[in-house]
VEXBATI-353560 format. One record per residue (C-alpha): residue in one letter; z, y, x. Coordinates in pm, 1 decimal, m for minus. Layout:
// VEXBATI-353560
@aa: A; z: Z; y: Y; x: X
...
***
This chain:
// VEXBATI-353560
@aa: M; z: 3.6; y: m1.6; x: 1.2
@aa: A; z: m94.3; y: 346.9; x: 132.1
@aa: L; z: 188.1; y: 561.5; x: 263.4
@aa: K; z: 300.3; y: 859.7; x: 64.9
@aa: I; z: 414.5; y: 1168.5; x: 250.0
@aa: T; z: 645.2; y: 1454.3; x: 162.7
@aa: V; z: 687.2; y: 1781.6; x: 345.3
@aa: I; z: 1019.0; y: 1968.6; x: 319.5
@aa: G; z: 971.3; y: 2340.5; x: 370.1
@aa: T; z: 637.6; y: 2499.5; x: 307.0
@aa: G; z: 632.8; y: 2801.3; x: 541.8
@aa: Y; z: 384.7; y: 2832.5; x: 824.0
@aa: L; z: 451.4; y: 2487.8; x: 971.6
@aa: G; z: 510.7; y: 2302.7; x: 642.5
@aa: A; z: 210.7; y: 2437.6; x: 452.3
@aa: T; z: m17.2; y: 2356.0; x: 740.8
@aa: H; z: 122.9; y: 2007.8; x: 784.4
@aa: A; z: 103.0; y: 1929.2; x: 409.0
@aa: A; z: m259.6; y: 2038.3; x: 386.6
@aa: A; z: m347.7; y: 1849.1; x: 705.0
@aa: M; z: m185.4; y: 1530.1; x: 582.4
@aa: A; z: m381.5; y: 1552.3; x: 259.6
@aa: E; z: m697.4; y: 1603.4; x: 472.2
@aa: L; z: m613.1; y: 1282.4; x: 660.3
@aa: G; z: m618.8; y: 1097.6; x: 327.5
@aa: F; z: m254.0; y: 1076.0; x: 222.4
@aa: E; z: m95.8; y: 1156.7; x: m111.0
@aa: V; z: 136.8; y: 1450.6; x: m28.2
@aa: L; z: 425.2; y: 1622.9; x: m215.2
@aa: G; z: 555.8; y: 1945.9; x: m70.1
@aa: L; z: 902.0; y: 2086.7; x: m149.5
@aa: D; z: 1042.9; y: 2434.2; x: m117.0
@aa: V; z: 1346.7; y: 2609.6; x: m261.1
@aa: V; z: 1160.7; y: 2939.5; x: m321.9
@aa: P; z: 986.1; y: 2933.1; x: m663.9
@aa: E; z: 736.1; y: 3210.4; x: m576.8
@aa: K; z: 617.6; y: 3009.6; x: m275.6
@aa: I; z: 570.5; y: 2693.1; x: m484.9
@aa: E; z: 375.0; y: 2888.1; x: m749.7
@aa: M; z: 152.6; y: 3047.1; x: m489.8
@aa: L; z: 76.4; y: 2721.9; x: m303.6
@aa: G; z: 9.7; y: 2550.6; x: m642.2
@aa: R; z: m271.0; y: 2807.8; x: m696.8
@aa: G; z: m410.1; y: 2717.8; x: m354.5
@aa: Q; z: m290.5; y: 3039.7; x: m190.1
@aa: V; z: m85.7; y: 3075.6; x: 134.2
@aa: P; z: 181.5; y: 3343.1; x: 193.4
@aa: M; z: 51.8; y: 3405.8; x: 548.6
@aa: F; z: m278.7; y: 3451.1; x: 724.2
@aa: E; z: m386.1; y: 3145.4; x: 917.1
@aa: P; z: m761.6; y: 3084.1; x: 971.8
@aa: G; z: m891.3; y: 2789.0; x: 767.1
@aa: L; z: m558.9; y: 2706.4; x: 601.2
@aa: E; z: m627.5; y: 2841.4; x: 254.3
@aa: D; z: m966.3; y: 2667.1; x: 237.8
@aa: L; z: m799.4; y: 2337.9; x: 340.3
@aa: L; z: m525.8; y: 2386.5; x: 83.1
@aa: R; z: m771.1; y: 2456.7; x: m198.5
@aa: K; z: m963.8; y: 2145.7; x: m104.2
@aa: H; z: m665.6; y: 1927.6; x: m189.4
@aa: V; z: m420.1; y: 2098.9; x: m425.2
@aa: A; z: m401.0; y: 1921.9; x: m763.2
@aa: G; z: m529.0; y: 2125.2; x: m1058.0
@aa: I; z: m788.1; y: 2320.8; x: m863.2
@aa: E; z: m1144.2; y: 2248.3; x: m968.5
@aa: G; z: m1326.6; y: 2028.2; x: m723.0
@aa: S; z: m1011.9; y: 1943.4; x: m523.7
@aa: T; z: m910.3; y: 1588.9; x: m423.4
@aa: G; z: m578.0; y: 1638.7; x: m605.0
@aa: R; z: m393.4; y: 1469.2; x: m319.2
@aa: L; z: m147.4; y: 1758.6; x: m267.8
@aa: R; z: 122.9; y: 1877.2; x: m506.8
@aa: F; z: 437.8; y: 2092.5; x: m477.7
@aa: T; z: 780.3; y: 2072.6; x: m633.6
@aa: M; z: 1136.8; y: 2195.5; x: m616.4
@aa: D; z: 1291.8; y: 1869.3; x: m721.0
@aa: W; z: 1468.8; y: 1675.1; x: m442.0
@aa: A; z: 1495.3; y: 1356.7; x: m650.7
@aa: E; z: 1121.2; y: 1361.4; x: m718.1
@aa: V; z: 1052.9; y: 1399.7; x: m342.9
@aa: A; z: 1284.3; y: 1110.1; x: m257.7
@aa: E; z: 1126.1; y: 890.9; x: m528.1
@aa: F; z: 768.2; y: 977.3; x: m421.1
@aa: G; z: 769.5; y: 951.8; x: m44.6
@aa: D; z: 781.6; y: 687.3; x: 227.7
@aa: V; z: 776.1; y: 939.5; x: 514.1
@aa: H; z: 951.3; y: 1274.9; x: 473.6
@aa: F; z: 867.4; y: 1552.4; x: 724.1
@aa: V; z: 1133.0; y: 1825.5; x: 763.3
@aa: C; z: 952.0; y: 2146.9; x: 849.8
@aa: V; z: 1212.0; y: 2420.2; x: 780.8
@aa: N; z: 1284.6; y: 2728.0; x: 988.2
@aa: T; z: 1533.9; y: 2741.1; x: 1279.7
@aa: P; z: 1579.0; y: 3114.9; x: 1346.8
@aa: Q; z: 1803.6; y: 3273.5; x: 1608.9
@aa: K; z: 2159.7; y: 3330.5; x: 1493.2
@aa: H; z: 2248.2; y: 3692.9; x: 1431.8
@aa: G; z: 2421.3; y: 3839.1; x: 1740.1
@aa: E; z: 2383.7; y: 3519.4; x: 1940.3
@aa: Y; z: 2123.4; y: 3331.5; x: 2146.3
@aa: A; z: 2192.1; y: 3006.3; x: 1963.9
@aa: C; z: 1972.8; y: 2847.4; x: 1701.5
@aa: D; z: 2069.9; y: 2861.1; x: 1334.1
@aa: M; z: 2063.1; y: 2498.5; x: 1213.0
@aa: S; z: 2178.2; y: 2573.5; x: 859.3
@aa: Y; z: 1830.1; y: 2530.5; x: 698.9
@aa: V; z: 1768.3; y: 2193.5; x: 872.3
@aa: D; z: 2117.2; y: 2071.5; x: 789.2
@aa: S; z: 2079.6; y: 2174.5; x: 426.4
@aa: A; z: 1737.2; y: 2011.5; x: 391.5
@aa: V; z: 1844.0; y: 1684.9; x: 549.3
@aa: E; z: 2158.2; y: 1661.4; x: 339.2
@aa: S; z: 1978.2; y: 1754.8; x: 13.5
@aa: L; z: 1718.0; y: 1488.1; x: 77.0
@aa: A; z: 1939.8; y: 1210.5; x: 215.1
@aa: K; z: 2161.5; y: 1178.1; x: m88.3
@aa: H; z: 1857.2; y: 1077.0; x: m295.5
@aa: L; z: 1708.4; y: 821.3; x: m51.1
@aa: R; z: 1757.7; y: 467.4; x: m184.2
@aa: G; z: 1481.0; y: 247.0; x: m39.9
@aa: P; z: 1332.6; y: 213.5; x: 307.4
@aa: N; z: 1243.3; y: 569.2; x: 410.3
@aa: L; z: 1163.8; y: 752.4; x: 732.7
@aa: V; z: 1282.5; y: 1109.2; x: 768.1
@aa: V; z: 1092.1; y: 1290.4; x: 1044.2
@aa: G; z: 1212.9; y: 1617.0; x: 1191.4
@aa: K; z: 942.7; y: 1858.6; x: 1304.9
@aa: S; z: 1153.8; y: 2176.8; x: 1335.0
@aa: T; z: 1242.4; y: 2303.2; x: 1682.9
@aa: V; z: 1609.8; y: 2220.4; x: 1726.7
@aa: P; z: 1876.0; y: 2209.9; x: 2005.5
@aa: V; z: 1881.7; y: 1882.4; x: 2194.1
@aa: G; z: 2141.8; y: 1650.7; x: 2038.8
@aa: S; z: 2065.5; y: 1754.0; x: 1679.4
@aa: A; z: 1870.3; y: 1437.9; x: 1599.1
@aa: D; z: 2162.1; y: 1215.0; x: 1694.4
@aa: R; z: 2394.7; y: 1411.7; x: 1471.5
@aa: L; z: 2145.1; y: 1422.4; x: 1179.4
@aa: A; z: 2079.4; y: 1047.7; x: 1202.6
@aa: A; z: 2452.2; y: 979.2; x: 1163.4
@aa: R; z: 2466.6; y: 1220.5; x: 868.2
@aa: I; z: 2173.9; y: 1048.5; x: 692.7
@aa: L; z: 2345.1; y: 710.7; x: 739.4
@aa: E; z: 2658.5; y: 857.0; x: 584.4
@aa: L; z: 2486.9; y: 1014.4; x: 282.7
@aa: A; z: 2186.0; y: 799.9; x: 190.8
@aa: P; z: 2240.1; y: 538.2; x: m81.5
@aa: G; z: 1975.9; y: 334.3; x: 106.2
@aa: G; z: 2207.4; y: 313.9; x: 411.3
@aa: G; z: 2050.1; y: 152.9; x: 717.8
@aa: E; z: 1709.9; y: 130.7; x: 553.5
@aa: V; z: 1679.6; y: 511.8; x: 590.8
@aa: E; z: 1584.5; y: 609.7; x: 946.3
@aa: L; z: 1531.2; y: 932.1; x: 1135.1
@aa: A; z: 1255.9; y: 1013.9; x: 1388.1
@aa: W; z: 1175.0; y: 1332.3; x: 1574.9
@aa: N; z: 814.3; y: 1457.1; x: 1599.4
@aa: P; z: 801.7; y: 1814.3; x: 1743.3
@aa: E; z: 524.2; y: 2050.3; x: 1640.5
@aa: F; z: 292.8; y: 2225.3; x: 1890.7
@aa: L; z: 106.2; y: 2465.1; x: 1664.2
@aa: R; z: m52.4; y: 2779.0; x: 1799.6
@aa: E; z: m76.1; y: 3053.3; x: 1540.1
@aa: G; z: m446.7; y: 3118.2; x: 1474.0
@aa: F; z: m532.5; y: 2755.6; x: 1555.8
@aa: A; z: m278.0; y: 2567.0; x: 1350.4
@aa: V; z: m514.7; y: 2367.3; x: 1134.7
@aa: D; z: m708.6; y: 2233.7; x: 1430.6
@aa: D; z: m383.4; y: 2170.7; x: 1621.9
@aa: T; z: m256.8; y: 1953.1; x: 1339.0
@aa: L; z: m579.1; y: 1760.4; x: 1274.1
@aa: H; z: m673.8; y: 1726.9; x: 1647.6
@aa: P; z: m345.7; y: 1756.7; x: 1841.2
@aa: D; z: m352.3; y: 1759.5; x: 2222.5
@aa: R; z: m59.7; y: 1518.9; x: 2211.3
@aa: I; z: 162.7; y: 1351.1; x: 1952.8
@aa: V; z: 525.6; y: 1305.2; x: 2059.8
@aa: V; z: 765.1; y: 1086.1; x: 1863.4
@aa: G; z: 1133.3; y: 1018.7; x: 1932.1
@aa: V; z: 1223.2; y: 692.7; x: 1760.1
@aa: R; z: 1494.8; y: 426.9; x: 1756.5
@aa: S; z: 1300.6; y: 134.3; x: 1613.8
@aa: E; z: 964.0; y: m37.7; x: 1623.4
@aa: R; z: 938.6; y: 21.9; x: 1245.9
@aa: A; z: 965.6; y: 399.5; x: 1286.9
@aa: E; z: 703.1; y: 396.3; x: 1564.3
@aa: K; z: 469.9; y: 178.7; x: 1352.5
@aa: L; z: 499.9; y: 416.4; x: 1054.7
@aa: L; z: 421.8; y: 719.5; x: 1267.3
@aa: R; z: 127.5; y: 547.1; x: 1428.0
@aa: E; z: 1.7; y: 482.6; x: 1072.9
@aa: V; z: 51.4; y: 852.9; x: 975.9
@aa: Y; z: m141.0; y: 972.0; x: 1284.5
@aa: A; z: m396.1; y: 687.1; x: 1295.9
@aa: T; z: m694.9; y: 923.3; x: 1267.4
@aa: P; z: m607.7; y: 1163.9; x: 1550.0
@aa: I; z: m494.2; y: 865.1; x: 1767.2
@aa: A; z: m833.9; y: 700.6; x: 1709.3
@aa: D; z: m999.0; y: 1033.9; x: 1805.2
@aa: G; z: m818.9; y: 1029.5; x: 2135.6
@aa: S; z: m495.0; y: 1221.5; x: 2088.6
@aa: P; z: m231.4; y: 1078.3; x: 2328.7
@aa: F; z: 68.9; y: 920.2; x: 2150.4
@aa: V; z: 388.4; y: 962.3; x: 2351.0
@aa: V; z: 694.6; y: 751.8; x: 2244.4
@aa: T; z: 1037.0; y: 870.3; x: 2361.1
@aa: D; z: 1405.4; y: 872.4; x: 2268.9
@aa: F; z: 1557.8; y: 1151.7; x: 2051.5
@aa: P; z: 1677.1; y: 1386.4; x: 2326.4
@aa: T; z: 1342.5; y: 1379.7; x: 2511.9
@aa: A; z: 1143.5; y: 1448.3; x: 2192.6
@aa: E; z: 1371.0; y: 1745.4; x: 2111.0
@aa: L; z: 1334.9; y: 1879.6; x: 2466.0
@aa: V; z: 954.3; y: 1863.6; x: 2479.1
@aa: K; z: 894.6; y: 2168.0; x: 2255.8
@aa: T; z: 1156.3; y: 2394.3; x: 2412.8
@aa: S; z: 1044.6; y: 2283.0; x: 2763.6
@aa: A; z: 679.0; y: 2358.8; x: 2688.1
@aa: N; z: 763.7; y: 2700.2; x: 2542.8
@aa: S; z: 988.6; y: 2780.5; x: 2835.8
@aa: F; z: 707.6; y: 2689.2; x: 3079.3
@aa: L; z: 459.8; y: 2908.3; x: 2896.5
@aa: A; z: 707.6; y: 3197.1; x: 2878.9
@aa: T; z: 765.4; y: 3156.4; x: 3253.2
@aa: K; z: 393.9; y: 3177.1; x: 3323.9
@aa: I; z: 350.7; y: 3494.1; x: 3117.0
@aa: S; z: 653.5; y: 3663.5; x: 3275.3
@aa: F; z: 540.8; y: 3554.8; x: 3624.9
@aa: I; z: 205.9; y: 3737.5; x: 3594.9
@aa: N; z: 382.7; y: 4038.0; x: 3441.8
@aa: A; z: 618.8; y: 4045.1; x: 3742.5
@aa: M; z: 308.0; y: 4033.1; x: 3963.3
@aa: A; z: 169.3; y: 4327.8; x: 3765.6
@aa: E; z: 482.6; y: 4525.7; x: 3865.0
@aa: V; z: 420.6; y: 4437.5; x: 4231.2
@aa: C; z: 54.5; y: 4533.4; x: 4200.0
@aa: E; z: 156.2; y: 4867.4; x: 4050.1
@aa: A; z: 378.5; y: 4932.5; x: 4350.8
@aa: A; z: 131.1; y: 4805.5; x: 4611.4
@aa: G; z: m195.4; y: 4932.9; x: 4459.6
@aa: G; z: m328.6; y: 4585.7; x: 4380.2
@aa: D; z: m523.8; y: 4455.6; x: 4083.4
@aa: V; z: m336.3; y: 4198.7; x: 3875.8
@aa: A; z: m651.0; y: 4093.3; x: 3685.9
@aa: R; z: m826.8; y: 3995.6; x: 4009.5
@aa: L; z: m505.2; y: 3841.1; x: 4135.9
@aa: A; z: m480.1; y: 3624.1; x: 3821.8
@aa: E; z: m845.4; y: 3522.1; x: 3850.5
@aa: A; z: m793.2; y: 3419.4; x: 4213.3
@aa: I; z: m480.7; y: 3208.0; x: 4160.5
@aa: G; z: m616.3; y: 3066.3; x: 3830.3
@aa: H; z: m891.9; y: 2885.0; x: 4021.5
@aa: D; z: m621.7; y: 2655.2; x: 4157.7
@aa: D; z: m620.9; y: 2377.5; x: 3901.0
@aa: R; z: m249.8; y: 2318.9; x: 3968.5
@aa: I; z: m193.3; y: 2666.8; x: 3824.6
@aa: G; z: m481.3; y: 2711.2; x: 3576.3
@aa: K; z: m619.8; y: 3030.7; x: 3420.8
@aa: K; z: m440.6; y: 3023.3; x: 3081.0
@aa: F; z: m144.8; y: 3251.8; x: 3005.8
@aa: L; z: m213.2; y: 3464.5; x: 3316.7
@aa: R; z: m314.6; y: 3788.5; x: 3148.7
@aa: A; z: m68.0; y: 4062.5; x: 3234.8
@aa: G; z: 38.3; y: 4295.0; x: 2956.6
@aa: I; z: 319.8; y: 4390.9; x: 2724.0
@aa: G; z: 450.7; y: 4031.5; x: 2706.3
@aa: F; z: 512.5; y: 3763.5; x: 2448.0
@aa: G; z: 670.9; y: 3787.8; x: 2101.0
@aa: G; z: 648.8; y: 3602.7; x: 1774.1
@aa: G; z: 881.1; y: 3364.4; x: 1595.8
@aa: C; z: 884.5; y: 3092.2; x: 1859.6
@aa: L; z: 884.4; y: 3174.8; x: 2235.0
@aa: P; z: 1161.7; y: 3437.7; x: 2243.5
@aa: K; z: 1407.2; y: 3259.6; x: 2011.8
@aa: D; z: 1327.5; y: 2915.5; x: 2156.1
@aa: I; z: 1405.2; y: 3008.8; x: 2519.4
@aa: R; z: 1724.6; y: 3182.6; x: 2410.0
@aa: A; z: 1837.4; y: 2881.0; x: 2208.0
@aa: F; z: 1750.3; y: 2656.3; x: 2505.4
@aa: M; z: 1979.5; y: 2867.8; x: 2729.2
@aa: A; z: 2257.2; y: 2856.7; x: 2470.2
@aa: R; z: 2232.1; y: 2476.2; x: 2431.3
@aa: A; z: 2222.2; y: 2420.1; x: 2806.7
@aa: G; z: 2547.4; y: 2618.1; x: 2830.0
@aa: E; z: 2707.7; y: 2402.3; x: 2563.0
@aa: L; z: 2606.1; y: 2092.8; x: 2756.4
@aa: G; z: 2746.7; y: 2230.1; x: 3084.9
@aa: A; z: 2397.8; y: 2262.4; x: 3235.8
@aa: D; z: 2368.8; y: 2642.5; x: 3202.6
@aa: Q; z: 2290.9; y: 2682.0; x: 3581.2
@aa: A; z: 1969.4; y: 2486.6; x: 3529.1
@aa: L; z: 1828.7; y: 2752.2; x: 3295.9
@aa: T; z: 1957.9; y: 3077.6; x: 3441.2
@aa: F; z: 1598.0; y: 3162.5; x: 3543.3
@aa: L; z: 1510.8; y: 3187.4; x: 3172.0
@aa: R; z: 1741.4; y: 3491.9; x: 3142.0
@aa: E; z: 1517.2; y: 3670.0; x: 3399.8
@aa: I; z: 1201.7; y: 3551.4; x: 3216.4
@aa: D; z: 1339.8; y: 3705.9; x: 2895.3
@aa: S; z: 1436.6; y: 4021.3; x: 3084.0
@aa: I; z: 1090.9; y: 4068.4; x: 3245.2
@aa: N; z: 928.7; y: 4015.6; x: 2909.5
@aa: M; z: 1137.8; y: 4278.0; x: 2730.3
@aa: R; z: 1093.3; y: 4519.1; x: 3021.4
@aa: Q; z: 718.3; y: 4520.2; x: 2971.5
@aa: R; z: 759.0; y: 4694.5; x: 2636.9
@aa: G; z: 959.5; y: 4978.1; x: 2795.0
@aa: Q; z: 705.2; y: 5010.4; x: 3073.5
@aa: M; z: 423.8; y: 5059.3; x: 2817.6
@aa: V; z: 622.4; y: 5336.5; x: 2647.6
@aa: E; z: 665.9; y: 5503.8; x: 2991.6
@aa: L; z: 296.8; y: 5457.4; x: 3064.2
@aa: A; z: 219.0; y: 5638.0; x: 2739.8
@aa: R; z: 460.7; y: 5917.5; x: 2835.2
@aa: Q; z: 286.9; y: 5962.2; x: 3176.5
@aa: A; z: m54.2; y: 5964.6; x: 3007.2
@aa: L; z: 70.2; y: 6253.2; x: 2790.3
@aa: G; z: 187.3; y: 6459.5; x: 3090.3
@aa: G; z: 528.8; y: 6305.9; x: 3142.6
@aa: G; z: 717.8; y: 6513.9; x: 2882.8
@aa: P; z: 865.6; y: 6422.6; x: 2543.8
@aa: F; z: 655.6; y: 6255.6; x: 2276.5
@aa: L; z: 752.6; y: 6519.0; x: 2022.7
@aa: G; z: 443.7; y: 6648.7; x: 1843.2
@aa: K; z: 207.1; y: 6410.4; x: 2028.4
@aa: R; z: m32.7; y: 6192.0; x: 1824.3
@aa: V; z: m36.0; y: 5828.9; x: 1935.0
@aa: A; z: m281.6; y: 5563.5; x: 1802.7
@aa: V; z: m171.2; y: 5201.9; x: 1822.1
@aa: L; z: m438.6; y: 4929.1; x: 1788.2
@aa: G; z: m254.5; y: 4612.7; x: 1690.2
@aa: A; z: 60.7; y: 4524.9; x: 1506.0
@aa: T; z: 82.2; y: 4146.4; x: 1515.1
@aa: F; z: 231.5; y: 3963.1; x: 1815.0
@aa: K; z: m106.6; y: 3796.7; x: 1879.1
@aa: P; z: m457.4; y: 3799.2; x: 1732.1
@aa: D; z: m578.8; y: 3575.5; x: 1448.5
@aa: S; z: m241.5; y: 3601.0; x: 1273.1
@aa: D; z: m54.4; y: 3832.2; x: 1039.7
@aa: D; z: 276.1; y: 3754.2; x: 1206.3
@aa: V; z: 473.0; y: 4062.9; x: 1320.2
@aa: R; z: 797.0; y: 3884.2; x: 1408.4
@aa: D; z: 932.0; y: 4024.3; x: 1741.9
@aa: S; z: 590.3; y: 4185.0; x: 1795.2
@aa: P; z: 570.0; y: 4374.9; x: 2126.9
@aa: A; z: 301.0; y: 4596.1; x: 1970.3
@aa: L; z: 524.9; y: 4709.1; x: 1688.5
@aa: N; z: 824.7; y: 4739.7; x: 1923.2
@aa: V; z: 632.8; y: 4979.6; x: 2141.7
@aa: A; z: 505.1; y: 5176.0; x: 1840.4
@aa: G; z: 856.2; y: 5193.7; x: 1704.0
@aa: Q; z: 1009.0; y: 5314.8; x: 2029.8
@aa: I; z: 751.9; y: 5598.9; x: 2058.7
@aa: H; z: 806.8; y: 5693.5; x: 1697.5
@aa: L; z: 1182.0; y: 5706.8; x: 1750.4
@aa: Q; z: 1123.7; y: 5943.8; x: 2041.8
@aa: G; z: 931.2; y: 6187.1; x: 1822.2
@aa: G; z: 572.2; y: 6073.1; x: 1857.4
@aa: Q; z: 340.9; y: 6075.3; x: 1555.2
@aa: V; z: 235.2; y: 5710.9; x: 1558.4
@aa: T; z: m56.4; y: 5568.6; x: 1358.3
@aa: V; z: m110.8; y: 5190.1; x: 1357.8
@aa: Y; z: m411.6; y: 4977.5; x: 1260.0
@aa: D; z: m429.8; y: 4596.7; x: 1262.7
@aa: P; z: m695.9; y: 4376.6; x: 1103.6
@aa: K; z: m448.2; y: 4139.6; x: 927.1
@aa: G; z: m90.3; y: 4251.9; x: 990.7
@aa: M; z: m73.5; y: 4582.9; x: 803.8
@aa: G; z: 127.5; y: 4455.8; x: 507.0
@aa: N; z: 392.8; y: 4283.0; x: 713.6
@aa: A; z: 405.8; y: 4578.3; x: 959.3
@aa: R; z: 461.5; y: 4824.8; x: 673.1
@aa: R; z: 748.2; y: 4615.8; x: 537.6
@aa: L; z: 919.7; y: 4595.5; x: 880.4
@aa: F; z: 840.3; y: 4954.7; x: 999.8
@aa: P; z: 786.3; y: 5166.0; x: 684.7
@aa: T; z: 827.8; y: 5498.6; x: 868.7
@aa: L; z: 525.5; y: 5448.4; x: 1097.7
@aa: G; z: 188.0; y: 5587.6; x: 999.2
@aa: Y; z: m86.2; y: 5340.3; x: 903.4
@aa: A; z: m465.0; y: 5371.4; x: 894.9
@aa: D; z: m730.1; y: 5157.1; x: 724.6
@aa: S; z: m952.5; y: 5123.8; x: 1031.2
@aa: A; z: m942.4; y: 5164.4; x: 1411.1
@aa: I; z: m1143.6; y: 5488.2; x: 1392.8
@aa: E; z: m903.2; y: 5641.4; x: 1140.4
@aa: A; z: m605.3; y: 5537.8; x: 1351.8
@aa: V; z: m761.2; y: 5707.8; x: 1656.3
@aa: R; z: m870.5; y: 6028.6; x: 1476.1
@aa: G; z: m698.2; y: 6321.5; x: 1643.6
@aa: A; z: m494.9; y: 6101.0; x: 1885.8
@aa: D; z: m379.4; y: 6229.5; x: 2221.0
@aa: V; z: m353.4; y: 5875.0; x: 2357.0
@aa: V; z: m468.9; y: 5529.7; x: 2229.2
@aa: L; z: m267.2; y: 5215.3; x: 2294.5
@aa: H; z: m443.8; y: 4877.2; x: 2270.3
@aa: L; z: m154.3; y: 4639.5; x: 2207.2
@aa: T; z: m295.3; y: 4324.8; x: 2031.4
@aa: E; z: m611.9; y: 4168.9; x: 2169.0
@aa: W; z: m810.7; y: 4125.1; x: 1847.6
@aa: R; z: m1182.6; y: 4056.5; x: 1893.8
@aa: E; z: m1249.6; y: 4356.2; x: 1666.1
@aa: F; z: m1093.9; y: 4585.6; x: 1925.7
@aa: R; z: m1288.7; y: 4434.9; x: 2210.9
@aa: E; z: m1610.8; y: 4505.9; x: 2018.3
@aa: L; z: m1525.7; y: 4869.1; x: 1938.5
@aa: D; z: m1777.6; y: 5135.2; x: 2043.2
@aa: P; z: m1590.4; y: 5355.8; x: 2295.4
@aa: R; z: m1829.2; y: 5646.9; x: 2241.0
@aa: A; z: m1780.5; y: 5657.4; x: 1862.9
@aa: L; z: m1402.2; y: 5627.0; x: 1912.6
@aa: G; z: m1413.4; y: 5905.3; x: 2172.2
@aa: E; z: m1567.3; y: 6144.9; x: 1921.3
@aa: A; z: m1272.1; y: 6083.6; x: 1680.3
@aa: A; z: m990.3; y: 6111.3; x: 1939.8
@aa: A; z: m841.9; y: 6440.8; x: 2061.6
@aa: A; z: m830.1; y: 6304.3; x: 2415.9
@aa: R; z: m1014.7; y: 6010.6; x: 2563.7
@aa: V; z: m714.7; y: 5830.3; x: 2708.8
@aa: I; z: m667.7; y: 5457.0; x: 2645.2
@aa: L; z: m385.7; y: 5231.8; x: 2767.5
@aa: D; z: m476.3; y: 4864.2; x: 2757.0
@aa: G; z: m150.6; y: 4676.8; x: 2695.9
@aa: R; z: m331.9; y: 4340.3; x: 2702.6
@aa: N; z: m580.1; y: 4377.3; x: 2988.5
@aa: A; z: m842.7; y: 4260.2; x: 2745.3
@aa: L; z: m1089.3; y: 4556.2; x: 2731.3
@aa: D; z: m1372.0; y: 4618.3; x: 2974.4
@aa: P; z: m1256.7; y: 4912.2; x: 3195.4
@aa: E; z: m1613.1; y: 4995.3; x: 3312.9
@aa: L; z: m1743.0; y: 5014.9; x: 2953.4
@aa: W; z: m1465.8; y: 5255.8; x: 2848.9
@aa: R; z: m1487.7; y: 5473.1; x: 3162.3
@aa: K; z: m1863.4; y: 5504.2; x: 3123.0
@aa: A; z: m1798.2; y: 5643.9; x: 2775.2
@aa: G; z: m1574.8; y: 5915.1; x: 2928.8
@aa: W; z: m1236.3; y: 5750.1; x: 2874.1
@aa: S; z: m943.3; y: 5747.9; x: 3117.1
@aa: Y; z: m862.0; y: 5377.6; x: 3116.2
@aa: R; z: m520.1; y: 5248.3; x: 3234.7
@aa: A; z: m357.2; y: 4903.9; x: 3228.5
@aa: M; z: m38.6; y: 4771.1; x: 3383.8
@aa: G; z: m100.9; y: 4633.8; x: 3735.0
@aa: R; z: m458.6; y: 4768.2; x: 3753.1
@aa: P; z: m612.4; y: 5040.6; x: 3973.4
@aa: T; z: m651.9; y: 5371.5; x: 3787.6
@aa: A; z: m1021.8; y: 5395.6; x: 3887.2
***
């Protein structure tokens, strides 16, 4: 009999996973505790921008004309327990207020709410990013609460989604990692992921702690790589070097690689910053805090980049206060191809300049709604050209393709001064300088 799958939590991770499981041919039931979210998903709409996700959802959501009908949503825990064989827990694990540690309350609540309804053989699979040791604790809690007792197992299967590529990352993962305690759990997960495994995705079987550590280790490595090249940008600034050429040169070494070596205003979003902080906090609890002290400096370098961009903008305006100066900011999201503004370096820089008296106008292709909710006092424009109109300086802070394809001459006619600061080292300096712009980027020669 074909496996039936449930997905607990239908945010960014859960909605993507549910739609992808339906695409792989499974009957899927998604659960959330927010009625508005369930209603929206039931209409085939997603509460966030993720390329390809809404189309995939509409292809499978029951009740939509022409859909397969393999995907439904509910708020009923008993229905989920009755329906599924494999239950994926995809709820959020934010940073605790005022602490580095991870807030496990949503995961704990989801597992407990589900476990008390599980009677037959079931596999609960954690996908949320959690502190190492959580799976052991949750497995014991499930055993305690589930009427099915020992027939209900836990596995851990971390997610590796990149915002902007989440659908492809779920259907064609570069690796599938599962932390299991039995052959049965491994067999079930091999069945769930049979299609990507057949297509060549590596399937890595580990214990619980290793599976939990994979995601935080990967994010810590990526954060280290980004902060390393940003530290090199600071040295290039001091020495008169060019960090873009430096990155190109060291990137040819295949032990280092070219990815994540573009200097700029640093990383943000809902994963990297909070994951490395939670990793440090957990290492401290385990008595291994010395092993991760370097992550504190990684975090510090990253946050410093934002302040440096503010100072670069101040210098570009003559070195005085921002009061009365018009500043255009191109980009609000923490990365392109997303509407996510959580811990966005772009919005942080815009907000700092605004607080110091600058008249800031922001434009972003997809993040305007979320940016307005988070920073309602900033100015917003409906296009790049409108954002730049009358600006004394232009800051390019999110590397959208739309911004790379802008016509510098047309933009120059709208701006009060042709001064652009490239916070992502993604624009072509020669192209902008030919159009009469003063182009500046961190760690790059001024001419």
